C-alpha positions as CSV (number, residue, x, y, z in Angstrom):
1,M,-13.6,20.9,-22.8
2,P,-15.4,24.0,-23.6
3,S,-15.5,24.8,-27.4
4,T,-14.1,28.4,-26.8
5,S,-10.8,26.6,-25.5
6,L,-10.7,24.1,-28.4
7,K,-7.7,24.6,-30.6
8,M,-8.2,22.9,-34.1
9,L,-5.9,22.4,-37.1
10,F,-7.6,21.6,-40.5
11,V,-6.0,20.7,-43.8
12,D,-7.4,20.3,-47.2
13,D,-5.7,21.4,-50.5
14,D,-9.1,22.8,-51.7
15,P,-9.1,26.6,-50.8
16,V,-12.9,26.9,-50.9
17,T,-13.1,24.1,-48.3
18,C,-10.8,25.9,-46.2
19,S,-12.6,29.1,-46.3
20,V,-16.0,27.5,-45.4
21,M,-14.3,25.6,-42.6
22,R,-12.8,28.8,-41.1
23,R,-16.2,30.8,-41.1
24,N,-18.0,27.8,-39.5
25,C,-15.3,27.4,-36.7
26,D,-15.5,31.1,-36.0
27,K,-19.4,30.7,-35.5
28,A,-18.9,27.6,-33.4
29,G,-16.3,29.5,-31.2
30,Y,-13.4,27.2,-32.3
31,D,-9.7,28.6,-32.5
32,C,-9.1,26.9,-35.9
33,E,-6.1,27.1,-38.1
34,V,-6.6,26.1,-41.7
35,F,-3.9,24.9,-44.1
36,Q,-3.8,23.9,-47.8
37,S,-0.5,22.2,-47.2
38,P,-0.1,19.0,-44.8
39,V,3.6,19.9,-44.4
40,E,2.6,23.3,-43.0
41,L,0.0,21.7,-40.6
42,L,2.6,19.3,-39.5
43,S,5.3,22.0,-38.8
44,A,2.5,24.0,-36.9
45,F,1.6,20.9,-34.8
46,E,5.1,20.1,-34.0
47,N,5.7,23.8,-32.7
48,N,2.4,24.5,-31.0
49,G,0.3,21.5,-30.7
50,A,-3.4,21.2,-30.9
51,D,-6.4,19.8,-29.3
52,F,-7.9,18.4,-32.6
53,I,-6.9,17.8,-36.1
54,V,-9.2,17.3,-39.2
55,T,-7.4,16.3,-42.3
56,D,-8.3,15.2,-45.9
57,L,-6.9,11.9,-47.3
58,R,-6.0,13.0,-50.9
59,M,-3.4,15.7,-50.9
60,P,-0.1,16.5,-52.5
61,E,3.2,16.5,-50.6
62,L,1.8,14.0,-48.0
63,N,-1.5,12.1,-48.3
64,G,-3.7,11.8,-45.2
65,F,-2.3,8.4,-44.3
66,E,1.3,9.7,-44.2
67,L,0.4,12.7,-42.3
68,L,-1.6,10.7,-39.7
69,S,1.5,8.5,-39.1
70,R,3.8,11.4,-38.6
71,I,1.1,13.1,-36.3
72,R,0.9,9.7,-34.2
73,E,4.9,9.8,-34.0
74,I,4.4,13.3,-32.3
75,D,1.5,12.7,-30.1
76,P,-0.2,9.3,-29.9
77,D,-3.3,10.7,-28.3
78,V,-4.5,13.8,-30.1
79,P,-7.8,13.1,-31.8
80,V,-7.6,13.1,-35.5
81,V,-10.7,13.0,-38.0
82,V,-10.0,11.9,-41.6
83,M,-12.2,13.3,-44.3
84,T,-12.7,11.2,-47.5
85,G,-14.4,12.3,-50.7
86,Y,-14.5,8.9,-52.3
87,S,-16.9,7.2,-50.1
88,S,-14.5,4.4,-49.6
89,V,-15.0,2.4,-46.4
90,E,-11.6,0.7,-47.1
91,N,-9.9,4.1,-46.8
92,A,-11.7,5.0,-43.6
93,V,-10.9,1.5,-42.2
94,E,-7.2,1.9,-43.0
95,A,-7.2,5.4,-41.5
96,M,-8.6,3.9,-38.2
97,K,-5.9,1.3,-38.2
98,L,-3.2,3.9,-38.4
99,G,-4.7,5.8,-35.5
100,A,-7.5,8.0,-36.7
101,T,-10.1,8.7,-34.1
102,D,-13.1,9.0,-36.5
103,F,-13.9,9.6,-40.2
104,I,-16.5,11.9,-42.1
105,K,-17.3,11.8,-45.7
106,K,-16.9,14.8,-48.1
107,P,-18.8,17.0,-48.7
108,F,-19.8,17.1,-45.1
109,D,-22.3,18.9,-43.0
110,F,-20.3,21.2,-40.4
111,E,-22.9,20.2,-37.6
112,E,-22.1,16.6,-38.3
113,L,-18.4,17.4,-37.7
114,R,-19.3,19.4,-34.5
115,I,-21.1,16.4,-33.1
116,I,-18.1,14.1,-33.9
117,V,-15.8,16.7,-32.1
118,Q,-18.0,16.9,-29.1
119,R,-18.4,13.3,-28.8
120,T,-14.7,12.6,-29.1
121,L,-13.7,15.3,-26.5
122,D,-16.4,14.0,-24.2
123,S,-14.9,10.5,-24.5
124,R,-11.4,11.6,-23.9
125,K,-12.5,13.4,-20.9
126,L,-14.3,10.6,-19.4
127,R,-11.3,8.2,-20.1
128,T,-9.0,10.7,-18.4
129,E,-11.3,11.0,-15.5
130,N,-11.5,7.2,-15.1
131,Q,-7.7,6.9,-15.3
132,L,-7.1,9.6,-12.6
133,L,-9.9,8.0,-10.5
134,K,-8.3,4.5,-10.8
135,K,-4.9,6.0,-9.9
136,R,-6.3,8.0,-6.9
137,L,-8.2,4.9,-5.6
138,G,-5.1,2.7,-6.0
139,Q,-3.1,5.2,-4.2
140,E,-5.5,5.5,-1.4
141,R,-6.1,1.8,-1.0
142,N,-2.2,1.0,-1.1
143,R,-0.3,3.8,0.5
144,F,2.9,3.3,2.5
145,G,2.7,-0.4,1.7
146,M,-0.5,-0.5,3.5
147,I,-4.0,-1.3,2.1
148,G,-7.1,0.3,3.2
149,D,-9.8,2.9,2.0
150,T,-12.0,3.2,5.1
151,P,-12.2,6.6,7.0
152,V,-9.9,5.4,9.9
153,M,-7.2,4.3,7.3
154,R,-7.5,7.4,5.4
155,E,-7.1,9.4,8.6
156,L,-3.9,7.3,9.4
157,F,-2.5,7.9,6.1
158,N,-3.1,11.6,6.4
159,R,-1.2,11.6,9.8
160,I,1.8,9.7,8.3
161,E,2.0,12.4,5.7
162,K,1.9,15.3,8.4
163,V,4.4,13.8,10.8
164,A,6.9,12.0,8.6
165,E,8.8,15.0,7.6
166,V,9.2,16.3,11.2
167,S,12.0,14.5,13.1
168,C,10.1,14.1,16.3
169,N,9.6,11.0,18.6
170,I,6.4,9.0,18.1
171,I,4.5,6.3,19.7
172,I,2.5,3.9,17.7
173,M,-0.1,1.9,19.5
174,G,-2.2,-0.9,18.4
175,E,-3.1,-4.5,18.8
176,S,-0.8,-7.2,17.8
177,G,-0.8,-7.7,14.0
178,T,-2.2,-4.4,13.0
179,G,1.0,-3.3,11.2
180,K,3.0,-1.2,13.6
181,E,6.3,-1.8,12.0
182,L,4.8,-1.0,8.5
183,V,3.7,2.5,9.8
184,A,7.2,3.1,11.5
185,K,9.0,2.1,8.2
186,A,6.6,4.5,6.3
187,L,7.5,7.3,8.7
188,H,11.2,6.7,8.1
189,D,10.9,6.2,4.3
190,Y,9.0,9.4,3.8
191,S,11.3,11.4,6.1
192,P,14.6,13.5,5.5
193,R,16.2,10.6,7.3
194,K,15.2,8.1,4.4
195,D,18.6,7.4,3.2
196,A,19.9,6.6,6.5
197,P,19.5,3.3,8.5
198,F,16.1,2.1,9.9
199,V,17.0,-0.2,12.8
200,V,14.5,-2.4,14.6
201,I,14.7,-4.1,18.0
202,D,11.9,-6.2,19.8
203,C,12.3,-5.1,23.2
204,G,10.0,-8.0,24.4
205,A,12.3,-10.6,23.2
206,L,15.6,-9.9,25.1
207,T,16.5,-9.9,28.8
208,E,17.5,-6.6,30.2
209,T,21.2,-7.2,30.2
210,L,21.2,-8.4,26.4
211,L,18.8,-5.4,25.7
212,E,21.2,-2.9,27.0
213,S,24.1,-4.5,25.2
214,E,22.2,-4.6,22.0
215,L,20.9,-0.8,22.2
216,F,24.3,0.6,23.6
217,G,27.0,-1.7,22.6
218,H,29.8,-3.0,24.7
219,E,33.5,-3.1,25.1
220,K,35.6,-6.2,24.9
221,G,35.7,-7.8,28.3
222,A,32.8,-5.8,29.6
223,F,31.1,-9.1,30.8
224,T,31.5,-12.7,30.4
225,G,31.4,-13.6,26.9
226,A,32.2,-10.2,25.7
227,T,35.2,-11.3,23.5
228,Q,35.2,-8.1,21.2
229,R,33.8,-4.7,21.0
230,K,30.1,-4.4,19.8
231,T,28.7,-1.4,18.3
232,G,25.2,-1.0,19.7
233,L,22.1,-0.5,17.7
234,M,21.6,3.1,18.7
235,E,25.0,3.9,17.3
236,Q,24.2,1.9,14.0
237,A,21.0,3.9,13.5
238,S,22.6,7.2,14.0
239,G,21.4,9.6,11.4
240,G,18.3,7.5,10.9
241,T,15.5,5.9,12.9
242,L,15.4,3.4,15.8
243,F,12.2,1.4,16.1
244,L,11.7,0.1,19.7
245,D,8.9,-2.6,19.2
246,E,7.0,-3.5,22.2
247,I,8.4,-0.7,24.3
248,S,6.1,-1.7,27.2
249,N,8.2,-4.8,28.2
250,I,11.4,-2.8,29.3
251,S,12.2,-2.4,32.9
252,D,12.2,0.9,34.8
253,A,16.0,0.9,35.0
254,M,16.1,0.4,31.2
255,Q,13.5,3.1,30.7
256,M,15.9,5.7,32.8
257,K,18.8,4.8,30.5
258,L,17.1,5.1,27.3
259,M,15.4,8.3,28.5
260,R,18.9,10.0,29.2
261,A,20.3,8.6,25.9
262,I,17.5,10.1,24.0
263,E,17.5,13.5,26.1
264,D,21.3,13.9,25.6
265,Q,21.7,12.3,22.3
266,K,24.8,10.3,23.6
267,I,25.3,6.8,24.5
268,T,28.0,5.0,26.4
269,R,28.9,1.4,25.6
270,V,28.7,-1.1,28.5
271,G,32.2,-1.3,30.0
272,S,33.2,2.2,28.7
273,T,33.1,5.8,30.1
274,V,33.4,7.5,26.8
275,P,30.0,9.1,25.4
276,I,29.3,8.8,21.8
277,P,27.2,11.3,20.1
278,I,24.3,10.1,18.2
279,D,21.5,11.6,16.0
280,L,18.3,9.6,16.2
281,R,14.5,9.7,15.7
282,I,12.8,7.2,18.0
283,I,9.6,5.6,16.9
284,A,8.4,3.2,19.8
285,A,5.4,0.8,19.5
286,S,3.3,-1.2,22.0
287,N,0.2,-3.3,21.9
288,R,-0.8,-2.1,25.4
289,N,-2.2,1.2,26.5
290,L,0.8,3.0,27.7
291,E,-1.2,6.0,29.1
292,K,-3.1,3.5,31.2
293,M,0.3,1.8,32.3
294,V,1.6,5.2,33.3
295,Q,-1.7,5.9,35.4
296,D,-1.1,2.5,37.1
297,G,2.7,3.0,37.7
298,E,3.6,0.4,35.3
299,F,5.4,2.9,32.9
300,R,7.6,6.0,33.7
301,H,5.6,9.1,33.0
302,D,8.7,11.0,32.0
303,F,9.9,8.4,29.7
304,Y,6.4,8.3,28.1
305,H,6.1,11.9,27.6
306,R,9.7,12.0,26.2
307,L,8.6,9.5,23.5
308,N,5.0,10.7,23.0
309,V,5.5,13.9,21.0
310,V,3.2,12.4,18.5
311,S,1.0,9.3,18.9
312,I,-0.5,7.2,16.2
313,H,-3.3,4.8,16.9
314,L,-3.7,1.8,14.5
315,P,-7.2,0.3,14.4
316,P,-7.8,-3.4,14.8
317,L,-9.2,-5.2,11.6
318,R,-12.6,-5.6,13.2
319,E,-13.0,-1.7,13.1
320,R,-12.3,-1.6,9.5
321,R,-14.0,-4.5,8.1
322,E,-14.7,-2.9,4.7
323,D,-10.8,-3.1,4.0
324,I,-11.0,-7.0,4.4
325,P,-11.9,-7.9,0.6
326,A,-9.2,-5.7,-0.6
327,L,-6.6,-7.3,1.8
328,I,-7.9,-10.7,0.7
329,E,-7.4,-10.1,-2.8
330,H,-4.0,-8.8,-2.2
331,F,-2.8,-11.7,-0.2
332,V,-4.4,-14.3,-2.4
333,E,-2.5,-12.7,-5.5
334,M,0.8,-12.5,-3.5
335,F,0.6,-16.0,-2.1
336,A,-0.7,-17.6,-5.5
337,K,2.4,-16.0,-7.2
338,R,4.8,-17.0,-4.4
339,Y,3.8,-20.7,-4.5
340,E,3.1,-20.8,-8.3
341,R,-0.7,-21.7,-7.7
342,N,-3.4,-21.1,-10.0
343,I,-5.9,-19.4,-7.5
344,Q,-8.9,-17.4,-8.5
345,G,-10.0,-16.6,-4.9
346,F,-12.5,-17.6,-2.1
347,D,-16.0,-18.9,-2.8
348,N,-18.8,-16.6,-1.7
349,V,-19.5,-18.4,1.6
350,S,-16.0,-18.3,2.6
351,M,-15.7,-14.6,1.7
352,R,-18.6,-13.9,4.1
353,R,-17.0,-15.8,6.9
354,L,-13.6,-14.1,6.4
355,Y,-15.5,-10.9,6.5
356,D,-17.4,-11.5,9.6
357,A,-14.5,-13.2,11.7
358,D,-13.2,-11.0,14.7
359,W,-9.4,-11.7,13.7
360,P,-7.9,-11.2,17.1
361,G,-4.5,-11.5,15.5
362,N,-5.6,-8.8,12.9
363,I,-3.9,-8.5,9.6
364,R,-1.1,-11.0,10.5
365,E,-3.8,-13.6,11.4
366,L,-5.6,-12.9,8.2
367,K,-2.4,-13.1,6.0
368,N,-1.2,-16.4,7.6
369,T,-4.8,-17.8,7.2
370,I,-4.8,-17.0,3.5
371,E,-1.2,-18.3,3.1
372,R,-2.3,-21.6,4.7
373,C,-5.5,-21.6,2.3
374,V,-3.3,-21.0,-0.7
375,I,-0.8,-23.8,0.2
376,L,-3.4,-26.3,1.1
377,A,-5.8,-25.5,-1.8
378,D,-7.0,-28.4,-3.9
379,G,-8.2,-26.2,-6.7
380,P,-8.5,-22.6,-8.1
381,I,-11.4,-21.8,-5.7
382,L,-10.3,-21.4,-1.9
383,K,-12.6,-22.5,1.0
384,W,-12.4,-21.2,4.6
385,P,-12.6,-21.8,7.4
386,D,-11.3,-25.3,8.0
387,Q,-12.9,-25.7,11.4
388,T,-12.0,-29.3,12.1
389,T,-9.0,-31.0,13.5
390,T,-8.1,-34.6,13.6
391,S,-8.8,-36.6,17.0
392,D,-6.8,-39.3,18.6
393,D,-8.9,-42.0,17.0
394,G,-8.5,-40.4,13.5
395,S,-11.9,-38.9,13.2
396,S,-12.6,-35.3,12.6
397,A,-13.8,-33.1,15.4
398,D,-14.6,-29.6,15.8
399,F,-11.9,-27.9,18.0
400,M,-14.6,-25.4,19.4
401,S,-17.0,-28.0,20.4
402,F,-18.2,-28.5,24.0
403,P,-21.3,-30.0,25.6
404,S,-24.3,-27.7,25.7
405,D,-24.5,-27.9,29.4
406,S,-20.9,-26.9,29.9
407,F,-19.5,-23.4,29.4
408,P,-15.6,-23.3,29.6
409,S,-13.8,-20.0,30.6
410,L,-12.0,-17.8,28.3
411,D,-8.7,-18.9,29.5
412,Q,-9.7,-22.6,28.7
413,L,-10.7,-21.7,25.2
414,E,-7.5,-19.7,24.6
415,Q,-5.6,-22.8,25.6
416,E,-7.7,-25.1,23.5
417,Y,-7.2,-22.8,20.5
418,I,-3.5,-22.5,21.1
419,N,-3.3,-26.3,21.2
420,H,-5.4,-26.5,18.1
421,V,-3.0,-24.2,16.3
422,L,0.1,-25.9,17.5
423,R,-1.3,-29.3,16.3
424,H,-1.8,-27.8,12.9
425,A,1.6,-26.3,12.9
426,D,3.1,-29.8,13.8
427,G,4.4,-28.3,17.1
428,K,6.4,-25.6,15.4
429,K,6.2,-22.8,18.0
430,T,7.6,-19.9,15.8
431,R,4.8,-21.0,12.9
432,A,2.2,-21.2,15.5
433,A,3.0,-17.9,16.9
434,Q,2.6,-16.3,13.3
435,I,-0.7,-17.9,12.9
436,L,-2.0,-16.8,16.2
437,G,-0.7,-13.2,15.5
438,I,1.4,-13.0,18.7
439,D,5.2,-12.9,19.1
440,K,7.2,-16.1,20.0
441,T,8.0,-14.6,23.7
442,T,4.2,-14.2,24.4
443,L,3.5,-17.9,23.3
444,W,6.3,-19.4,25.1
445,R,5.1,-17.3,28.3
446,K,1.5,-18.8,27.8
447,L,2.6,-22.3,27.3
448,R,4.8,-22.0,30.3
449,R,2.0,-20.7,32.5
450,Y,-0.3,-23.5,31.3
451,E,2.3,-26.2,32.3
452,E,2.7,-24.4,35.6
453,E,-1.0,-24.6,36.2
454,R,-1.1,-28.3,35.2
455,G,1.8,-29.1,37.5
């Protein structure tokens, strides 16, 4: 803070000291009000504030200790320097305990006071800048529930901020496990629709008939098993946001029906002819390249362009490795708290391996890996990777080992790795899919294909 903008209050019951202080402050460029009464200083501070206060300790009405306590009730942070004319270290220590910033012995050299003032203001400025920096870094690293401070993540955060307030349809593209639903939720939470429903449906997990019923609803008796009327998700989400995950998996016919509903902002329940008005923002997501699917004739171009008012691409973890340490720290803290474990973190070798890994399942795979490490930890220091599994004879074997003169195909390696994860998950496919960073439907489809190939 420049001296010319410094507003100082000074109190001493000695009029000569006050007069000398005023002259010195005028020369230094300080805006200084001097008082012989601590009560008057306190009133001026309550009404107008100050950047700096200098007070004597021995005064009538209020002594310096009482004045300091009253000042701290009004403002815990304003710098206060106390003057003592009795060379008492005990007085100075007591004043510091009550919140004095510094002390100076009387009679004092004004240059000494000026140095204390500048040092105090420099210290406060540095502390304030550090607090602001920590706050800014914290916001940048953990915005919208996502952690990242790499250029690609900062660009993503800026894009979310720009489009969240605009009620347009959006396509989010990125590999499995990159956090597409988190982005969709952020777009909803920071939009004018934030108080309305945010409804999610996985388009890849349902058959076409079930998907139509889930989206549009149905009337009682519309088909076998329809024993009562069902309100569809598009109707439930009206006023808010509908998140269509894995949109690339829906059929051409369903794309047509959805496109018409989005264009007209109306739906018709299965088994009914009565249109129902809706007000929706559509956010769609895919782990496939929809533009290429359109070029290849695998996805309707009109439906794609209806959805793709704005597109957001999520980078895979391997393209933002600098964020991995912060993600690891976050997940370790989260799972240590969840499972009540005293965990300090990973050893240096494990951290290097975690940083260098490819993470095909991206953040979901990293998260599940760290959760597993925390659960299986033998002590406060975590180790990774556990690259071994138990063979049929009970011995430990590397699941990636193969003869030096034999090179399996990528498909064979994938099968071996999926089998390895299934063994680790005790055959539980839902858990295995989480570790692999893929959805259950994808895992079941791969396992079924492996069975057909072996058959």
